[in-house]
N, C-alpha and C positions, 0 to 999 in steps of 0.2 A: 711532575718534575720539580725539584726544589729550586727556590729562588737563588740567584747568584749572590754570593757573599761579597760585599764591597767594603774596602777599607778606605777611610779618609785620613790621610796624613796631613796634619795642620799645624800651623803656628798656635802656640798656647794663647795668644791674644785673641784668637777667633773661637776658642773652645765654647764659651758661654753662648755665643750666637749660633754656632753650628748645632749644639745640643738642643737649643730652643726650636730650631727649624726641624730637626729630626723628630723631636717629640710632637710638635704641632701637626706633623704630617704622618705620624705613626709609620716610620720607615724602619722596620726591624732588620732589613737586609744591610743597613749601613752601620758600620762600627767606626768610632773615632779614636785616633791616637794622636797625641800632640808632642811637639818638641817645645822646649822652654821659650816663652815670649822674650825673655831677656837676651836671647841670641840675636835680636835685632842690633844690639850693640857689638856683636861679634859675628857678622854675617859670614865670615869664612867657615864657621862651624855648620852652617845650614846644609850645604850640599851633602856632606858625608853623613850628617844626621838623618837627612831624608832618605839617603841610600840605605842606611841601616834599617830604618823603619819599613821601607819597601821590602827588603829581603826578609825581615822578620815576618811581615805580613804574608809573603808567599809561603814561607815555611809553615805558617799557621793555617794555611789552606784558603786564603782569600782569592777569589776568582778575578777580581778587578781592584785596581788601586788608583785613587784620585788624590791629587796633592793640592791642598788649599794654602798655597803660598804664592805671593807675587815673586818677582826676582829678589826683592828685599835686600838689595845691595850686594848680591853675589856676583855681579858683573857677568852674567850669563852662565856661570858655573852650575847653577841649579838646573837650568835647561839642559846642559850637557849630561848631567847625571840622569835626568828623566829620559832623555833619548837613549842612553845606554841601558837603562832599566826597563824601558817600554811602558812608562807611566806618563800621564798627562796632568797638567796643572791648570788652575783657573787663569784667565788672561789678566794682564796688567803687571805693572812694575811693583805695586804695593797695594795694601788694603784700601787706601784712600781711593785709588783708581777703580777697584771693582765695587766698592760700596757706592760711589757716585755714578759709576758707569765709565768705562775706560775712555770712550770718545769724549764724553762730557767733561771728565776730569782733565784730559789732555788739552782740550780747548780752553778751559778755564785757567789752567796753569800757564798756557802760552799767553793768554791775555793778561794775567797778573801773576808773575812768578814770586811775588813777595808775600804769599800766604803760608802760614804755618797751620797744619791740620791736626785736629783731634778726632778720634773715634770714641764710642762709648767706653771702650777699654782704656784708652789714654786719658779720658776725662776722669774716670774712676780712679786711676793710678797715677795721676799727674804729679802729685807730691813725691812719690817714691821714684818714678821713672825719669821725670824731667828735673825737678828741683834737687832731689837728693842724688839721682843718677848722674847728673852733670855737675854736681858739687856746688850748685848755686846757693844752697843753704849755708855752706861754709865760705864760699867765695862769691858773694853777690856782685862783685866787680866784674865777673865773667859774663854777666847778663848781656851787656852790649856786644860782646864778642860773639856770643851764640845767636842772639836774636836781633841785633841792630839792623840787619838788612831785611827784616820782616816788617810788614805794615799792618797785617791783619791776621787774627786767629779765626779759622773757619772750623766750626764744629759740625762734623758729618754725623748726624744723630741716627743711630739704628733704631732707637726706641723713643717713645714719648715718656720721658721721665724728668719731672721738674727738678729732682735732686741733682741729676746729671747736668741739666741745663745750668743750674747754679754753679756747679763745679767748673764747667767749661767757661762761664762768664768770669768767674774768679781767676781762672788760669789766664785768660786774656788780660785781665786787669793786672795781675802779677807781672806779666811779661811786658806790660805797657803797650798792648796792641789793640786795635779796633776789633770788634767782635761781630761775627756773623754765624747764624745757625742755619744749616740746611738739613731737612729731614730726608734721609736717603733710604731708610729701611735697610733691608739686607742687600739691596742692589743686585749685582750680578752674582753674589754669593748664593742667593736663593736659586737662581736658574742653574748654576753649577751643581748644586746639591740635587736638584730635580733630575739633572742628566745622570748623576751618579746613581740615583735611586731607580732610574728607569730600567 
């Protein structure tokens, strides 16, 4: 009997990490398709985009479909789509939560809601996504408006990469925030992919 074909619909910000886990475990039954990472700035696009990917996956003959997205600012609309389409997603409101572990993240956020978070992806693309994306390169006077209520930048590191550590530290310095690094690895993303591959 042939193994079930499983599609992972994911945020483009997770593509590198998901591909690395699939390759490391040699899971040929998993196929990845992604939506643009930039949609985090337009979360209203995510639910319909995920719906389209799910339907395309079904037409392509995938037996099971898993969604590697948090709520990501959709206000519950993504979960409504998944219920309608019969698909399931990883737990948590965003990637920070499932990288650190949803319960641990929620407890830390409740204890100190003044933290700004980076992942490997955000550390790698900080200049483009944060500085240029929020127009801070052209309007540095906006920095206190966007980041004045934060006290610390917490880098949730998926990998051991000194170059990314330096980028994350530089990001904290640029924003005028204290710096903390937490090695999370793939967190709950790893167990989610293992469930999809089972």
